[in-house]
N, C-alpha and C positions, 0 to 999 in steps of 0.2 A: 472595467479593468481589462485591458487587452494588449497583446503584442501580435505580430504577424502570425506566429506559430502557436500561440497559447491564448485562450480566453478564460476569464474568470467572472462568474456571475454569482451574486449573493442571493440566496433564496430564503424564504420563510418570512413570517411577520416581523421578526426581529433581526433579519439577515444573519441567521445562525448557521446556515449551510453554505459553504463555498463549493460551487460546481466548477471544476477545473477541466478544461477541454483541450486535448492535443489537437492541433488544427493544421496538419499537413497531409490531408487525405490523398493528394496526388502521389505522395511518397509513402503511403500506408502508415503515416505518422511516425516514420523513422526519426530517431533522435539525433539531431545535430547538436553542436556545442551551444548554439544560441538557445535551443529549446531546453536543454538540460540546465543551463544557467537561469533561464526564465522560471523553471520549476523551483530551483533553489530560491530565487528572489521572492516568488509568491509565498512560500512558507516562511521565509524570514520576515516578510512584511505583512503577514496575515492580519486583517482587521480584528480588533479586540472583540467585536460582536460575534465572531465565528466560533462555533463550538464543535463542528465536525466538517469534513470535506469529502467530496467525491471526485475521483479522477476517471475520465473516460476519453475515448478517441472519437473524433468526428469522422464520419464516413463508414466504410465497410470493415475497418480493423481498429483494434485498440492500439497496437504499436508493433511494427515489424522489426524493431531492434535498432541497432546502430546504423546511422547513415554511412555506409562503407566508403562513399566518395571522399569522406574526410579522413580516411585511414591511410590513403596512398602516400602522403608526403610526411608521415610521422616517423621519426627515428625512435630509438629505444628510450632516450631521456624524455622526449616529448610524450611518448606513450605512457611512461610512468606518471608524469604530471597529469596527463589527461585522465588516467584511471583514478588518481587521487581527487581530481576535480569532481568526477562522478560520485565518488564515495561521499564527499562533503555534501553534494547536492541531494543525494538520496537519503543521507542521514537527516536532512531537514524534513523529509517526508516521514521517516520512521520515528524520529525522536523530536519532531517539531512540536508546535503548539496545540495541535488538535488530532483526534483520531481520523484516519483516512480509509475510505472504502473505495476499492477499484471496481469499476463496472467494465467487464471484459466481454469482447465479442471479436470474431474473426481472429486475425493473427495476434498471438501473445508470444512473441518470438525474441530470443536473444536479449538485447537490452530492454525490450518491452516486458519480458518476464522478470528481469531484474527490477524494473520499476514497480511492477505489480507486487513482487515479493517484499518490497519496502513498505507497502501499505498494510494496514492492520486487519482488514477484511477484504475478501475477494469474492465477487459475484460473477459467475460466468454464464453466458447464455449458450444455447446448444450449437451456435455457429463457431464457438471458440475452439482454437487449437493451439497447442503449446509445443515449443521446440527450442533447442539450443544448438544451432548449426555451426557454432564457432569451431568445433572440432573438425568438421569437414572443410572449413575455410582456412585451416592452419593457424588459428588464433585461439585465444582463451578469453573467458569472461573477464571483464574489467570494471564492472559497475557494482560490485559487491555480491554478485550472484553466487560465488563459491562459498560465501558465508551464509547468506540468507536462504537460498534455495534448498540446501541440504537440511536446514532446520524444518522445512516444510515437508519434504518428501524423502529425506535420507540421502546419504552420499552415494549409495549404490544406484539408486534410480537416476540421480543427476548424472553420474558417470555413464550410465547406459545411454541417456539422451545425447551426451556429447560424443561418446565413442562411436555410436551407430547412426546418429542423425535421426533417431526415433522421434516421431511426431505423435503426441497424445491428443486424442480428440477431447471434446468437452467432458464426456462421461468418464473417460480414463483419467483426465486431469483432476476432476473432482474426487474420484476414488483415491488417487495418489496423495491428495492433500494440497494441490495447487489452488483450489477454490473451496470455500466453505459452503457456498450456495450454488446450485445449478438451476437455471430457470429457462423458460421457453425463449426461442429466438426473438430478439427485439425488445425484451423486457428487463435486461440487466440494469439499465440506467434507472428505471422506475424502482426496481428492488433496492438498488444501492441508495437511492435518495430516501426510500422508506427507512432503511437501516440507519442512515446518517441522522435522520430526524429523531429516531428512537435514541440513538447514542447521544445526541445533543441535549436530550432531556435528562441525562444522568447528572449527578453531582460532579462538577468539574474536577474536584480533587480525586474522585474515584477514577475518572477517565485518565487523569494524569498518572495515577498509580499503575493502571493497566498498561499504559504506554511505556512508562519509564522504569517501573520497578519489576513488573512481571518478567520481561525478557532477561533482566539482569539476574533475578532469582533463579531462573532456569539454567543460567550459566554457572551458578555457584554450587559449591558442595552442599549437601543436605543441611549440615550444621549451620553454615553461613546463611543459607537460604531461609531457614527457620528464623534466624535472628533478624534478617532483613525484613521478613514478613511481619514479625512482631512490631518492628519499628514503624513500618509504613501503615500497618493496621491501626496502630495507636494514633498516628498523625491524622489519618483520613477520618476516623470516627470522632475526632475532636473538633472537626469543622462544624460551624454553626448549621450549615445546610444538612449535614449528615444527622445531626441531633434532631433537627426539625422533621426530617423524613422518618426517622425511627419513632419519634413521638406520634406522628400521624398514623403510622402503622399500628402502634400499640393502642391507639384510641379508635381503631377501626376505620380510619379515614384514608389510609394508604392503599395502593394497589396490591392485590394478592396474586400469587402465582397460579395460573390456570393452564389446563391441558390445551395444547395448540390444536 
């Protein structure tokens, strides 16, 4: 599965892992409309065998943001529709069919950070750096970053990055919450694939609840969140696979939690 700017490779014995590669290295994998729409189409048409996905960038960078050459001829109305197109595309990543791990290296900038924030887990290697240069360019984020990024690092940190052009290195980004894992340079993809393989082994309905219910519960009042939790907990534990896994554990055949 391949377009000029995006490649998709199915990994694993049962093709359970989709490796999605941004393939515009000469542009530092900057996002043009074609690439954003290709990302949307990949998640809308994900093969049924896939249980988890990894997104990474070919070359020296994950993604350096929006391809600004496409911005010059856009009026206000076109800009509004363009932003909403990004929202729809990245919603397919965040609320699509499978959990997504981002393997980050080099530039994770502007729209690239917006794409990474739509993923469920982020692995950064030590070459990664994070920035939101829209403020210095006289523009504003338009790919959902003003919603997703503050959920990761808080409004004040995001405002600082945009007001001042502050660039966070890999260690600063991990401490702030932009990545859950920090690994040596050149190993982000290996770690992301390892995590995706582990995620793919979960019960599908549990993964679905983590993707779809957990973020919504976080946005609810405590009372509503408790009620939603009770409903989704009852549904998930009623699945045949959940019952089988609990039975295996009670019979001493299931995996036990061990110190890492």
